[in-house]
C-alpha positions as CSV (number, residue, x, y, z in Angstrom):
1,D,12.5,8.4,33.3
2,F,9.8,6.4,31.6
3,A,9.1,7.1,28.0
4,T,5.6,8.3,27.4
5,P,3.6,7.8,24.1
6,R,3.6,11.2,21.6
7,A,-0.4,9.8,20.3
8,V,-2.3,7.0,20.6
9,L,-3.3,5.8,17.1
10,T,-6.6,4.4,17.3
11,G,-9.1,2.6,14.8
12,H,-8.4,-0.5,13.9
13,D,-10.2,-3.8,15.0
14,Y,-7.6,-6.5,14.6
15,E,-3.7,-6.4,15.0
16,I,-1.4,-4.3,13.3
17,T,0.7,-5.8,10.8
18,C,2.4,-3.2,9.2
19,A,3.2,0.7,9.7
20,A,5.4,2.9,8.1
21,I,6.2,6.3,9.1
22,C,6.4,9.4,7.0
23,A,8.2,11.8,9.0
24,E,8.6,14.8,6.1
25,L,4.8,14.5,6.0
26,G,3.8,14.1,9.7
27,L,2.1,11.0,8.6
28,V,1.6,7.5,10.1
29,I,0.3,5.1,8.1
30,S,-0.9,1.4,9.4
31,G,-2.1,-2.1,8.4
32,S,-4.2,-4.3,10.1
33,K,-4.3,-8.5,9.8
34,E,-8.3,-8.0,8.6
35,G,-7.8,-4.4,6.8
36,P,-7.6,-1.6,6.0
37,C,-4.9,0.6,6.3
38,L,-5.4,3.9,7.9
39,I,-3.3,7.2,8.0
40,H,-3.1,8.9,10.9
41,S,-1.3,12.2,11.6
42,M,1.7,12.6,13.9
43,N,-0.6,13.8,16.9
44,G,-2.7,10.6,16.6
45,D,-5.4,12.2,14.5
46,L,-7.1,9.8,11.9
47,L,-6.6,11.3,8.4
48,R,-7.6,8.4,5.6
49,T,-8.6,4.9,5.2
50,L,-7.1,3.2,2.6
51,E,-9.5,0.9,1.1
52,G,-8.1,-1.8,-0.7
53,P,-9.1,-2.5,-3.9
54,E,-11.9,-5.7,-2.7
55,R,-13.7,-3.2,-1.3
56,L,-13.8,-0.9,-4.5
57,Q,-14.5,-3.8,-6.5
58,G,-17.0,-5.0,-4.5
59,L,-15.0,-8.9,-3.6
60,E,-16.1,-10.7,-1.0
61,S,-12.4,-11.4,0.3
62,C,-10.4,-9.2,2.5
63,L,-6.9,-8.9,1.1
64,R,-4.2,-8.2,4.0
65,P,-1.8,-5.7,4.3
66,K,1.9,-7.1,4.7
67,L,4.3,-4.4,3.7
68,I,3.9,-0.5,3.7
69,Q,6.3,2.1,2.6
70,A,5.5,5.9,2.0
71,S,7.2,8.0,0.2
72,R,8.0,12.0,0.9
73,E,6.4,12.6,-2.4
74,G,3.0,11.7,-0.8
75,H,2.7,8.2,-2.0
76,C,2.0,4.9,-0.3
77,V,3.0,1.2,-1.4
78,I,0.9,-1.4,0.1
79,Y,1.5,-5.0,-0.5
80,Y,-0.9,-7.2,0.3
81,E,-0.6,-11.0,1.0
82,K,-2.0,-12.3,-2.0
83,G,0.5,-10.8,-4.4
84,L,-1.2,-7.5,-4.7
85,F,0.8,-4.0,-5.2
86,C,-1.2,-0.9,-4.5
87,V,-0.3,2.9,-4.7
88,F,-2.2,5.5,-2.9
89,S,-1.9,8.9,-2.8
90,V,-2.1,10.3,0.5
91,N,-5.7,11.8,-0.2
92,G,-6.9,7.8,-0.1
93,R,-7.2,7.2,-4.3
94,L,-6.2,4.2,-5.2
95,Q,-3.4,5.6,-8.2
96,A,-1.9,1.9,-9.4
97,T,-2.3,-1.8,-8.7
98,M,-0.1,-4.8,-9.9
99,E,-0.2,-8.4,-9.1
100,T,3.0,-10.8,-8.6
101,D,3.7,-13.9,-8.2
102,D,7.0,-13.6,-6.4
103,K,7.7,-13.8,-2.3
104,I,7.9,-10.6,-1.4
105,R,9.4,-10.1,2.1
């Protein structure tokens, strides 16, 4: 038997660099090389786009997501390559940001 995908997730223009699955909420959150991060349902429906602070503040530089973690309470933490953490709600609202000089892996 061959494994077949349950769904095909679309919406990114560049390669995926990080992803997280929140089975409790039925969500898949993914980030691509040139951003932004997307939230899909487990069925493959695109639900939300998580715009990083550079888009919200009108900055031209693109922050590249490196790590994503989702909680069962509906929060999504994204670590961007330039030392920036952002917390989003699953509704796509930016709730908090924090910068660090530490190397996060």
